[in-house]
C-alpha positions in Angstrom: 0.0 0.0 0.0 1.4 3.5 -0.8 2.6 5.4 2.2 0.1 8.2 1.9 -2.8 5.8 1.8 -1.5 3.8 4.7 -1.1 6.9 6.8 -4.7 8.0 6.1 -5.9 4.6 7.3 -3.8 4.8 10.5 -5.1 8.2 11.3 -8.7 7.1 10.9 -8.2 3.9 13.1 -10.8 3.2 15.7 -9.7 -0.4 16.6 -9.5 0.2 20.3 -12.3 2.8 20.6 -14.3 0.8 23.2 -11.3 0.8 25.5 -10.3 4.5 25.4 -11.4 7.2 27.8 -11.5 9.7 24.9 -12.2 9.5 21.2 -9.5 7.8 19.2 -6.9 10.2 18.0 -3.8 8.5 16.6 -0.7 10.6 17.3 2.4 9.8 15.3 5.0 11.5 13.1 6.3 9.7 10.0 7.9 10.3 6.7 9.7 7.7 4.5 12.8 9.9 4.5 13.3 9.8 8.3 16.7 8.5 9.5 15.9 8.4 13.2 13.0 6.6 14.8 11.7 7.2 18.3 9.7 4.2 19.5 7.8 5.4 22.4 5.0 4.1 24.5 1.7 6.1 24.0 0.8 9.7 23.8 -0.2 11.5 27.0 -3.2 13.7 27.5 -1.4 16.9 26.5 -0.3 15.2 23.2 -3.9 14.0 22.7 -5.2 17.5 23.2 -2.6 19.3 21.0 -2.2 16.4 18.4 1.6 16.9 18.8 3.7 13.9 20.1 5.8 14.6 23.2 4.2 17.9 23.7 4.9 17.9 27.4 7.7 17.8 30.0 8.8 14.3 28.7 9.3 15.8 25.3 11.4 18.7 26.7 13.6 16.2 28.5 13.9 13.9 25.5 15.0 16.7 23.2 17.6 17.7 25.8 18.8 14.1 26.0 19.1 13.9 22.3 20.8 17.2 21.9 18.5 18.3 19.1 16.4 21.4 18.5 12.6 21.6 18.6 12.6 22.3 14.9 14.6 19.2 14.1 12.6 17.0 16.5 9.4 17.9 14.7 10.8 17.5 11.2 9.3 14.2 10.0 11.8 13.9 7.2 14.5 13.6 9.9 12.8 12.1 12.9 9.9 9.6 12.9 7.9 9.2 16.1 6.0 5.9 16.3 4.7 4.9 19.7 3.6 1.4 20.6 0.0 2.7 21.1 -1.1 5.6 18.9 -3.9 6.9 21.2 -4.0 8.2 24.7 -4.8 5.1 26.8 -6.1 6.9 29.9 -4.6 7.6 33.3 -4.0 5.1 36.1 -3.1 5.5 39.8 0.6 6.0 39.1 0.7 7.6 35.6 -0.8 6.8 32.2 -2.1 3.3 31.5 0.0 1.0 29.3 -0.4 1.5 25.5 -3.3 -0.4 24.0 -2.1 -3.7 22.5 -4.1 -3.4 19.2 -1.9 -0.9 17.4 1.4 -2.8 17.0 0.1 -5.9 15.4 -2.3 -4.0 13.1 0.0 -1.2 11.9 3.6 -1.4 13.0 5.1 -3.7 10.4 3.4 -2.0 7.5 4.5 1.5 8.7 8.1 0.4 9.4 8.3 -1.1 5.9 8.2 2.4 4.5 11.1 3.7 6.6 13.9 2.6 4.3 16.4 5.2 5.4 16.6 4.5 9.2 20.0 4.6 10.8 18.9 4.2 14.4 15.9 3.4 16.5 15.6 4.8 20.0 13.5 2.5 22.2 11.9 4.4 25.2 10.6 2.6 28.2 9.4 -0.8 29.3 6.6 -1.5 26.8 8.6 -0.5 23.7 11.6 -2.4 24.9 9.5 -5.6 25.5 8.5 -5.3 21.8 11.9 -4.7 20.4 14.2 -6.9 22.5 14.2 -10.6 23.2 15.8 -10.6 26.7 13.3 -12.2 29.0 12.7 -10.6 32.4 15.4 -8.0 31.8 14.6 -4.7 33.6 14.8 -1.3 31.9 17.8 -0.5 34.1 19.8 -3.6 33.0 18.7 -3.2 29.4 19.9 0.4 29.3 23.1 -0.5 31.1 23.7 -2.9 28.1 23.2 -0.1 25.6 26.3 -1.1 23.7 24.9 -4.5 22.9 22.7 -3.3 20.0 24.7 -0.1 19.2 24.6 1.8 16.9 21.3 0.7 15.3 19.0 0.1 18.3 19.4 2.0 21.5 17.3 1.4 24.7 16.5 4.5 26.8 14.5 5.0 30.0 11.3 6.9 29.5 12.0 10.7 29.8 8.9 11.2 32.1 9.4 13.4 35.2 8.3 10.3 37.1 11.7 8.9 36.4 13.6 11.6 38.2 14.4 9.2 41.0 15.7 6.7 38.5 18.0 9.3 37.0 19.4 10.2 40.4 20.1 6.6 41.2 21.7 5.9 37.8 24.1 8.8 37.1 26.0 6.7 34.6 23.2 7.2 32.1 23.7 11.0 31.8 27.5 10.6 32.2 28.1 7.8 29.7 25.1 7.1 27.5 23.9 10.6 26.6 27.2 12.0 25.3 27.7 9.0 23.0 24.1 9.2 21.9 24.3 12.9 21.1 27.4 12.5 19.0 25.8 9.6 17.2 22.6 11.5 16.3 24.6 14.6 15.4 26.6 12.5 12.9 23.5 11.0 11.4 21.8 14.3 10.9 24.9 15.9 9.5 25.3 13.0 7.0 21.7 13.6 5.9 22.4 17.2 5.2 25.4 16.3 3.1 23.3 13.9 1.1 20.7 16.5 0.3 20.8 17.7 -3.4 21.9 21.3 -3.8 19.1 23.8 -4.4 18.3 24.6 -8.1 19.7 27.8 -9.4 17.1 29.7 -11.4 
């Protein structure tokens, strides 16, 4: 299926409508030219309301972690944002509920097939990591500690939510070791993309 047709179908999806607290509103950012993929969990309420992924404190921290600007982050030709669940799943007692399980098996393989220029996938949080990695019963902490295992193509990261402030304080190695390497890696990918762009036409 052509990418444009597939995206229209995804954005009109109502597969999990009966289980959502609000009307279905798939939130994702995608273009076949993207070289960086952010595999998140599910949009929060603010993202749902604004229709902009990571339009919250988690997004501010994530952009800081990646060392990229707001403009670059929201350029779909550079960065794809494809959560495990496309719609806001609702709030629980200790944060948002898990992403709905319907999205990934229905849409993910078809969408990823169109991302032929990917250089790296950033896998945020427990639910996305469970999908991407085969390590049984491995905690997010241990998986992120083993970040070199799948480097440079797949990189596990904790979720950038403010709820993880305590985790960050307990694991200073993440900001000291992982983030500097990650920022250099992403900077190189984005710079390479700029070099590959055709020069503007002279009229």
